NUPA-188769 format. One record per residue (C-alpha): residue in one letter; x, y, z. Coordinates in steps of 0.2 Angstrom, whole numbers, always signed. Last residue first. Example, Ala and Ser with C-alpha at 12.3 -4.5 7.8 and 13.67 -1.06 7.14 Angstrom:
! residues 2
residuo_x_y_z
s_+68_-5_+36
a_+62_-22_+39
//
This chain:
! residues 325
residuo_x_y_z
k_-339_+72_-181
s_-345_+64_-198
r_-340_+73_-214
l_-322_+70_-216
v_-313_+69_-232
n_-294_+67_-231
i_-283_+73_-245
p_-266_+64_-248
g_-252_+71_-259
k_-246_+74_-277
f_-241_+90_-286
e_-235_+91_-304
k_-226_+106_-311
a_-223_+113_-329
l_-217_+131_-332
s_-210_+139_-348
a_-226_+148_-351
a_-239_+139_-340
s_-243_+122_-334
i_-251_+114_-319
k_-253_+95_-315
l_-262_+91_-299
i_-263_+73_-293
y_-274_+71_-278
y_-275_+56_-266
y_-290_+50_-255
t_-291_+46_-237
g_-307_+43_-229
d_-325_+48_-227
p_-336_+40_-241
v_-339_+49_-257
v_-354_+59_-259
s_-365_+56_-274
g_-368_+65_-290
q_-355_+55_-300
y_-342_+57_-286
e_-344_+71_-273
g_-332_+78_-260
d_-334_+96_-263
w_-324_+99_-278
s_-325_+117_-284
n_-308_+125_-283
d_-309_+129_-302
y_-299_+115_-310
n_-294_+119_-327
d_-296_+101_-333
m_-307_+91_-320
k_-306_+74_-313
f_-315_+66_-298
v_-317_+49_-291
v_-303_+41_-301
q_-300_+23_-295
g_-283_+20_-288
n_-289_+8_-275
r_-286_+20_-261
n_-297_+33_-269
l_-291_+45_-283
i_-294_+64_-286
a_-288_+71_-302
l_-284_+89_-306
t_-278_+96_-322
n_-271_+114_-325
t_-271_+128_-337
p_-278_+142_-326
f_-262_+143_-316
l_-263_+160_-306
p_-281_+154_-302
l_-272_+140_-291
k_-267_+154_-279
k_-275_+144_-264
i_-280_+127_-268
v_-298_+125_-262
f_-305_+107_-260
k_-322_+112_-254
d_-333_+112_-238
n_-319_+120_-228
f_-332_+131_-219
g_-349_+134_-226
d_-358_+122_-213
g_-363_+110_-227
d_-354_+95_-221
p_-340_+95_-234
t_-326_+94_-221
i_-310_+95_-232
l_-292_+90_-227
n_-275_+89_-234
p_-275_+107_-240
i_-264_+113_-255
f_-256_+130_-252
l_-247_+134_-268
e_-231_+143_-267
v_-227_+155_-282
l_-209_+156_-285
n_-210_+147_-302
l_-223_+159_-307
d_-210_+173_-308
l_-215_+191_-309
i_-201_+203_-312
v_-200_+220_-305
k_-189_+231_-315
v_-179_+246_-307
s_-176_+263_-314
d_-165_+278_-312
y_-166_+297_-314
a_-159_+312_-306
m_-167_+330_-306
c_-161_+347_-300
g_-175_+358_-294
q_-166_+368_-280
e_-176_+357_-267
t_-168_+342_-275
t_-178_+331_-287
v_-178_+312_-287
v_-186_+304_-303
v_-190_+286_-302
n_-194_+273_-316
y_-203_+257_-313
m_-201_+243_-326
t_-215_+230_-324
s_-217_+211_-325
v_-236_+209_-325
s_-250_+211_-313
p_-239_+223_-303
t_-241_+224_-284
v_-230_+239_-278
v_-225_+246_-261
p_-216_+263_-261
a_-199_+266_-253
a_-192_+283_-257
t_-209_+291_-256
a_-220_+302_-267
d_-227_+288_-278
g_-242_+282_-269
s_-245_+265_-260
e_-252_+257_-276
p_-237_+263_-286
d_-239_+275_-300
p_-231_+270_-316
t_-220_+279_-314
w_-212_+285_-298
d_-210_+303_-293
y_-200_+307_-277
t_-196_+324_-269
y_-180_+328_-260
n_-176_+339_-245
g_-159_+333_-241
a_-149_+321_-230
a_-144_+305_-239
p_-131_+314_-250
n_-133_+303_-259
v_-150_+295_-262
n_-154_+276_-261
v_-170_+271_-270
t_-181_+257_-263
l_-195_+248_-271
t_-205_+237_-259
a_-213_+221_-268
s_-230_+214_-268
e_-235_+196_-272
s_-247_+191_-287
t_-234_+182_-296
p_-219_+177_-285
i_-205_+191_-284
t_-190_+195_-294
i_-182_+213_-291
d_-170_+221_-303
p_-155_+229_-294
g_-155_+245_-284
a_-164_+261_-287
d_-148_+271_-285
i_-147_+289_-284
v_-134_+303_-285
a_-142_+319_-280
p_-142_+333_-293
f_-129_+347_-292
y_-132_+366_-290
l_-125_+381_-299
f_-131_+398_-294
t_-134_+413_-305
e_-133_+432_-302
a_-140_+445_-313
s_-133_+463_-317
d_-139_+478_-326
k_-131_+492_-335
s_-137_+508_-344
w_-131_+519_-359
c_-134_+535_-368
g_-122_+537_-383
t_-135_+546_-393
l_-135_+536_-409
s_-127_+519_-404
d_-138_+518_-389
t_-128_+508_-376
v_-132_+493_-366
t_-120_+487_-352
l_-124_+469_-345
v_-116_+462_-329
w_-116_+444_-325
v_-113_+438_-307
g_-108_+420_-306
s_-112_+402_-303
t_-111_+390_-319
d_-119_+386_-335
v_-121_+402_-344
p_-129_+406_-361
i_-128_+423_-368
s_-141_+436_-375
w_-139_+453_-384
a_-122_+447_-391
t_-107_+457_-387
d_-98_+444_-376
g_-83_+451_-366
t_-89_+440_-350
s_-94_+456_-341
w_-107_+458_-355
i_-106_+471_-369
y_-121_+476_-379
s_-125_+488_-393
l_-141_+496_-397
g_-148_+503_-414
p_-160_+490_-417
l_-169_+482_-402
n_-166_+465_-392
t_-169_+469_-374
g_-156_+460_-364
s_-155_+441_-362
l_-147_+428_-350
t_-150_+410_-356
i_-148_+397_-342
t_-138_+381_-345
d_-139_+363_-340
g_-126_+350_-336
e_-126_+353_-317
c_-142_+361_-312
i_-143_+380_-314
n_-153_+390_-301
a_-157_+408_-306
n_-176_+406_-305
p_-191_+404_-317
s_-179_+399_-332
s_-174_+409_-347
l_-168_+423_-337
t_-171_+442_-341
i_-158_+455_-339
t_-164_+474_-339
s_-153_+485_-349
s_-166_+497_-355
p_-159_+511_-366
v_-158_+528_-359
s_-169_+541_-366
n_-162_+558_-372
v_-165_+574_-363
r_-164_+589_-375
s_-160_+607_-372
p_-166_+624_-381
v_-161_+641_-373
l_-172_+655_-379
v_-166_+673_-375
t_-173_+688_-367
d_-167_+706_-364
p_-172_+719_-351
c_-165_+737_-349
g_-169_+744_-332
l_-153_+755_-331
n_-144_+742_-320
s_-147_+729_-333
l_-161_+715_-333
a_-159_+697_-340
s_-172_+685_-345
l_-167_+667_-349
t_-181_+656_-357
a_-179_+637_-357
v_-185_+626_-371
y_-186_+608_-368
n_-185_+593_-380
g_-189_+576_-373
t_-186_+564_-358
d_-194_+565_-341
a_-191_+572_-324
y_-178_+585_-329
l_-163_+588_-318
h_-157_+606_-318
s_-141_+615_-317
p_-141_+634_-316
a_-130_+647_-324
v_-132_+664_-317
l_-144_+658_-303
t_-162_+665_-303
s_-171_+649_-306
f_-188_+643_-312
n_-197_+626_-313
g_-213_+623_-323
d_-205_+612_-336
g_-198_+625_-348
l_-183_+631_-337
n_-190_+648_-334
w_-174_+657_-329
n_-172_+674_-322
y_-156_+683_-321
s_-153_+700_-312
t_-142_+716_-310
i_-133_+715_-327
f_-120_+729_-328
g_-117_+746_-335
s_-111_+748_-353
s_-109_+736_-367
i_-118_+721_-358
t_-114_+703_-359
s_-123_+686_-357
t_-113_+670_-359
n_-124_+659_-347
i_-121_+641_-349
f_-135_+629_-343
q_-130_+612_-336
v_-143_+599_-339
p_-144_+586_-326
y_-141_+567_-329
g_-155_+554_-326
f_-160_+554_-344
c_-145_+557_-355
v_-139_+574_-359
t_-140_+587_-373
d_-136_+605_-367
g_-142_+623_-366
a_-133_+638_-371
//
C-alpha cells in the first residue's frame, strides 16, 4: 500500500505480499519518479507534489513473478510566509505594523498570540509565529517574524524669536537624547539649508518654521518655532555728514534701512528754520541741493517722520554739508 503525505515528508510503502508455497526471493520497486528500490518496504521522499504510482514486482523461489501498482499522493504545503506592512521591522512608539499571511480560501491561521485572523497588528517588540493549515489535507507550515520597538527623540525648537525686519535669526532645536544619528528637515527651507539643527533664516515676513527630527530607526518628532519680524526693533543709521563733491563717496544723505519704511517724510532745514529740502517717501537721494542749486557748507537739521502698521517714529538731528576740503 502507498500513502498520502504532505510535501517534505517521505512516503512509507507497506508491503503485505504473501505466497501459498515456497518463498519470495526478491522485491523490485519502481517508485514512479525514476527512482528504484529493492527493499521490502522502502521509504521515499518525492521531490514534488502530485500523484505517483509505484510498481512492486516480486519473484518467488520457483521463478514465478507478480506485479502490483501502488498509488501515493504528495499534497502541497500552504505558504506561511509573513509579510510586513512596512519596509522594515522597526516600530516607532504609537505606531503599528501589520503582519500578514497569504489570504487564501480553505486555510486556517493561528498566531502565537492566539489570533486566528490571517493578519494581525503589532505595536511592540517581539517574535511572532504563524502556523497555516490546509483545512482539507491537514498539511501545515509555520513562519516567524521579529519586530523592534523604538522611540522618537524628544525635541524642543524653543520659544518664538523676535528680530528686526530684514535681519537674520539662527533657529535651534534641542534633541534628547543629545547623542544620536539624527536627520533634520525644516520647512520652509532656510537659506542656509535645512539638514542642520541650527539653520540661519532671513524671512521677509513673520514665518512659522516646522522641523522634523528623524532617528536612524525612522522615528519622527515634530516641533515648530515662529520668527516674528518687528519694525520697532530696526535701527536706522542716520549719518551726520555728507560730502557732495562728486567723488562718488558720501555724496548723498543715505539713511540705511529706510527702504523698510517706505511711508515717510523727510525735511531738511537750515539754521534759520527754512526748509531747503522736503520729500514724501524719501528715497535717499538728497545730494545737498536746494531748488537746483547747492546749499552752502554748514550745519543743517533733519526731521524724519516714518510710519508703518502700528508704528510711528520721528527722528531729529544735525546734518553737516561739507564740499570744500
